C-alpha positions in Angstrom: -14.0 18.9 -13.4 -17.3 17.5 -13.8 -20.1 18.3 -11.8 -21.4 16.4 -8.8 -23.7 16.4 -5.7 -22.8 15.6 -2.4 -24.1 14.9 0.9 -22.5 14.3 4.9 -24.2 10.8 6.3 -24.6 10.4 10.2 -23.7 6.7 9.9 -21.7 4.0 8.1 -25.5 2.4 7.2 -26.4 5.3 5.9 -22.8 6.4 4.0 -22.8 2.7 2.5 -27.1 3.5 1.5 -25.5 7.0 -0.4 -22.6 5.5 -1.8 -25.4 2.8 -3.3 -27.9 4.6 -5.0 -25.3 6.6 -7.0 -24.2 5.1 -9.8 -20.5 6.9 -10.1 -20.2 7.6 -6.3 -17.5 8.1 -4.4 -16.2 8.3 -0.7 -14.3 11.3 0.1 -12.2 11.9 3.3 -8.6 13.5 2.7 -9.4 14.0 -0.2 -5.4 13.8 -0.9 -5.6 11.6 -3.6 -9.3 11.9 -5.1 -9.1 15.6 -5.6 -6.1 15.4 -7.6 -7.7 13.0 -9.9 -11.0 14.8 -10.4 -9.2 17.8 -11.6 -6.8 15.8 -13.8 -10.7 14.8 -15.2 -9.3 10.9 -14.4 -11.9 9.9 -11.7 -15.5 11.7 -12.6 -18.2 10.7 -9.8 -21.3 11.8 -10.1 -21.6 12.1 -6.2 -19.4 12.2 -3.5 -20.5 11.0 0.2 -18.5 12.7 2.7 -17.5 10.0 5.4 -15.6 12.4 7.4 -18.0 12.8 10.3 -18.4 9.3 11.1 -17.1 7.9 13.9 -14.3 5.9 12.7 -10.8 8.5 14.1 -10.2 6.2 17.0 -7.0 3.7 17.7 -8.2 1.1 20.4 -6.4 -2.2 21.4 -8.3 -5.7 19.8 -9.4 -8.4 21.9 -6.8 -10.6 20.0 -4.2 -8.5 21.6 -3.9 -6.4 18.4 -4.5 -3.0 17.4 -7.2 -1.4 15.9 -6.4 1.8 13.5 -9.8 3.9 12.7 -10.3 4.4 9.2 -10.3 8.2 9.1 -7.4 8.3 11.6 -5.2 10.8 9.8 -1.8 9.0 8.8 0.1 11.7 11.0 -1.6 10.5 13.9 -1.4 6.8 13.4 2.9 7.5 12.6 2.2 9.5 16.3 0.4 7.6 18.3 1.9 6.2 21.3 1.0 2.8 20.7 2.1 2.6 17.4 5.7 4.0 18.0 5.8 1.5 20.9 4.4 -2.0 19.3 4.2 -1.3 15.7 7.6 0.8 14.4 8.0 -0.2 11.2 4.0 0.9 10.6 5.3 4.7 12.2 8.6 4.0 9.7 6.6 4.0 6.7 4.4 6.3 7.1 6.4 9.0 7.8 8.7 8.1 4.6 5.4 9.2 2.5 4.2 11.8 1.0 4.9 15.7 2.9 3.7 16.5 6.9 0.8 18.8 5.4 -0.1 15.5 3.3 0.2 13.3 6.4 -2.5 16.1 7.9 -5.5 15.0 5.7 -4.4 11.9 4.5 -6.7 8.9 5.9 -5.6 5.1 7.1 -8.6 4.3 4.9 -7.6 6.5 1.9 -3.7 5.3 1.7 -5.1 1.6 0.9 -7.1 3.3 -2.1 -4.3 5.5 -3.3 -4.4 5.1 -6.9 -1.2 5.1 -9.4 1.4 7.3 -10.2 2.0 6.1 -14.0 2.4 8.9 -16.1 -0.2 7.5 -18.5 -3.0 7.0 -16.6 -2.6 10.7 -15.8 -2.2 11.9 -19.3 -6.1 11.9 -21.3 -4.5 12.4 -24.1 -2.3 8.9 -24.0 -4.0 4.9 -23.8 -4.5 3.7 -20.5 -5.6 0.1 -19.9 -6.4 1.2 -15.9 -7.9 4.8 -17.4 -10.1 3.6 -20.2 -10.2 0.0 -20.3 -9.6 -1.4 -24.2 -7.5 1.7 -24.4 -4.1 0.1 -24.4 -1.4 0.5 -22.4 1.0 3.5 -23.3 4.0 2.4 -20.4 5.3 -0.9 -21.6 6.4 0.3 -24.9 7.2 4.0 -23.8 9.1 5.9 -20.9 8.3 3.4 -17.7 11.6 3.6 -15.5 9.4 3.7 -12.7 6.7 1.0 -13.7 6.7 -2.7 -12.4 8.5 -5.2 -12.9 7.0 -8.4 -10.9 3.0 -9.7 -11.7 2.7 -7.4 -14.6 0.0 -8.7 -17.2 0.0 -7.4 -21.3 -2.5 -4.5 -20.3 -0.9 -2.9 -17.5 2.5 -2.6 -15.8 1.5 0.1 -13.2 2.9 0.4 -9.5 1.1 1.1 -6.0 2.0 4.0 -4.7 1.8 3.4 -1.1 4.5 3.3 1.5 2.0 2.4 4.7 0.6 -0.6 3.1 4.0 -1.9 2.2 4.3 -2.4 6.6 0.6 -3.2 6.1 1.3 -6.5 4.4 4.6 -7.1 6.4 2.8 -6.9 9.6 -0.1 -9.3 7.5 -2.6 -7.0 8.4 -6.6 -6.9 8.2 -9.2 -4.8 6.3 -12.3 -4.3 8.0 -15.3 -3.4 5.8 -19.0 -2.4 5.7 -21.3 -2.7 2.6 -25.1 -3.5 1.8 -24.6 -7.7 2.6 -22.9 -6.9 6.0 -19.6 -6.9 7.1 -16.9 -8.6 6.4 -12.7 -8.9 6.9 -10.4 -8.4 4.2 -6.6 -9.8 4.9 -4.2 -7.4 3.6 -2.8 -9.5 1.0 -6.1 -10.5 -0.8 -7.2 -6.6 -0.7 -5.2 -5.0 -3.3 -4.6 -7.6 -7.0 -2.8 -7.4 -10.0 -3.8 -6.6 -13.3 -4.6 -9.1 -14.9 -7.1 -8.7 -17.5 -8.8 -5.9 -15.7 -6.4 -3.3 -14.4 -8.7 -0.3 -13.8 -9.8 -3.1 -11.0 -7.3 -1.8 -8.2 -8.4 -3.7 -4.9 -11.4 -6.5 -4.1 -13.6 -3.8 -2.3 -16.9 -4.5 -3.8 -19.7 -1.9 -4.8 -21.0 0.0 -1.8 -18.6 -1.1 0.8 -17.3 0.9 3.0 -13.4 0.2 4.9 -14.0 1.2 8.9 -10.9 0.2 10.3 -7.1 -2.2 10.1 -6.9 -4.6 12.4 -2.5 -5.0 13.1 -2.2 -8.7 14.8 -0.5 -9.1 17.8 2.9 -9.4 16.6 5.0 -6.1 15.7 8.2 -7.3 15.1 9.3 -3.6 17.5 12.7 -5.2 17.7 14.0 -6.0 14.4 12.9 -4.1 11.6 13.5 -2.0 8.6 11.8 0.5 6.1 14.1 1.4 3.1 12.8 3.5 0.2 15.1 4.1 -2.3 13.9 7.3 -4.4 15.0 9.8 -6.6 15.1 12.7 -4.3 15.4 12.9 -0.2 11.6 13.6 0.6 8.9 14.0 -1.2 9.0 11.4 -3.8 7.4 7.8 -4.4 9.0 5.0 -4.2 11.4 2.9 -7.2 11.7 0.4 -4.3 11.1 -0.1 -1.0 11.4 -2.8 1.5 9.6 -3.2 4.5 11.4 -5.9 6.4 11.2 -7.6 10.1 12.5 -10.1 11.6 12.2 -12.5 15.1 15.9 -13.0 16.6 16.7 -15.8 18.7 20.3 -14.8 19.3 21.7 -15.0 15.8 18.8 -17.1 14.4 16.3 -16.1 12.7 12.8 -17.6 13.9 10.3 -15.2 12.0 10.8 -13.4 8.7 8.8 -10.9 6.6 9.8 -9.0 3.8 7.5 -6.9 1.8 8.4 -4.6 -1.4 6.9 -1.4 -2.6 7.4 0.2 -5.8 7.8 -3.3 -7.8 4.6 -4.2 -8.5 0.6 -3.3 -8.9 0.4 -4.2 -4.9 2.4 -4.8 -2.0 4.7 -8.2 -3.3 5.5 -10.3 -0.5 6.3 -14.4 -1.2 6.1 -16.2 1.9 7.9 -18.9 0.7 11.2 -16.9 0.0 10.9 -15.6 3.6 10.6 -19.1 4.9 14.6 -19.7 3.5 15.2 -17.0 6.1 13.8 -19.5 9.3 16.0 -21.7 11.2 18.8 -20.0 9.6 21.6 -17.3 11.3 20.9 -14.1 10.0 23.8 -13.7 7.4 24.3 -11.4 4.3 24.4 -14.9 2.1 21.1 -15.9 3.1 19.3 -12.0 2.9 20.9 -13.2 -0.8 18.7 -16.6 -1.2 15.3 -14.4 -0.3 16.0 -11.9 -2.5 16.6 -14.2 -5.7 13.6 -15.9 -4.7 11.4 -12.4 -4.0 12.2 -11.7 -7.8 11.7 -14.8 -9.3 10.0 -14.1 -12.4 10.4 -9.8 -12.7 10.2 -8.8 -15.9 12.0 -5.2 -17.3 10.5 -3.3 -19.5 13.8 -1.6 -20.9 13.8 1.7 -18.3 13.0 -0.3 -15.7 14.8 -3.3 -15.7 17.3 -1.8 -13.3 14.8 -2.2 -10.9 15.5 -6.1 -10.6 19.3 -5.5 -9.6 18.2 -2.8 -7.3 15.9 -4.1 -5.4 17.7 -7.1 -4.7 19.9 -5.3 -3.6 17.3 -3.4 -1.0 16.0 -6.3 0.3 19.8 -7.5 1.2 20.2 -3.9 2.8 17.3 -3.9 4.8 17.2 -6.8 6.0 20.6 -5.9 7.8 19.9 -3.0 9.2 16.3 -5.2 10.5 19.0 -7.3 12.3 21.1 -4.0 13.1 24.0 -5.1 11.6 24.0 -2.3 9.3 23.5 1.6 10.3 20.0 2.9 9.3 21.7 5.8 7.7 
């Protein structure tokens, strides 16, 4: 681990100023991913800005009828918050599917957005990785790529985004609030994370010096019909091979609204509104779920070891929608 300096600002404005004053600085809150990466010599900040004392640890109603999740609220406190459990059970379920209780007690909502990929080659300094060292190559494309992406890849990177929580945020159409040197702005969750393209070192669209202050959930929470299906190599404390956040509104047996977001298959949570539209006004049936699955996986490409994910994802989508519609048992 490299040497670094440290500061603990008392306001959001001071935190932004501290971050922009140091060329290679990072914000730190729970540190559950950043510290690991520093120990592995993947992240080498010259300065850490500790934001744990900033007033960003509340969950409160928004004027639009939704709920604002403070960036510093822990994942555990968010999942077990009365209003989250009641109005956004999909989000609570998804958070509890990730990591371990100990990690959820430390990890914050803001930090969860910035989780970096678990690609083996990203963590291994002895192998090439365009995400870790731009221009060095990608060890995964022709290497062991069982956990890697099948959608939205580039010839420079096939890493996946690891977060469970972000898959639910994508399905719910959340908005991320940031504050930076040029003021405050809102970023729709669909635009927050990015595909690798020719800049795989950039995971998101946050600009230098910008600090995430909150995540806003819209009024519609799909509290009655929802499901999070996470397929992984063991029952707990494993990242998703494929995950599906499914949310429905039903009028009898007819779908009036639908959301489907995938995890474990791309560099960001994967949604395709045109696939969801195939369900609107249609009966909630396996045949119609299959149409959604085929549309969502259009263009999917395997790299050998991970080709199985294409069929796995299709089957997971169909099953998750069936669970959401309460047509299948949850276990």
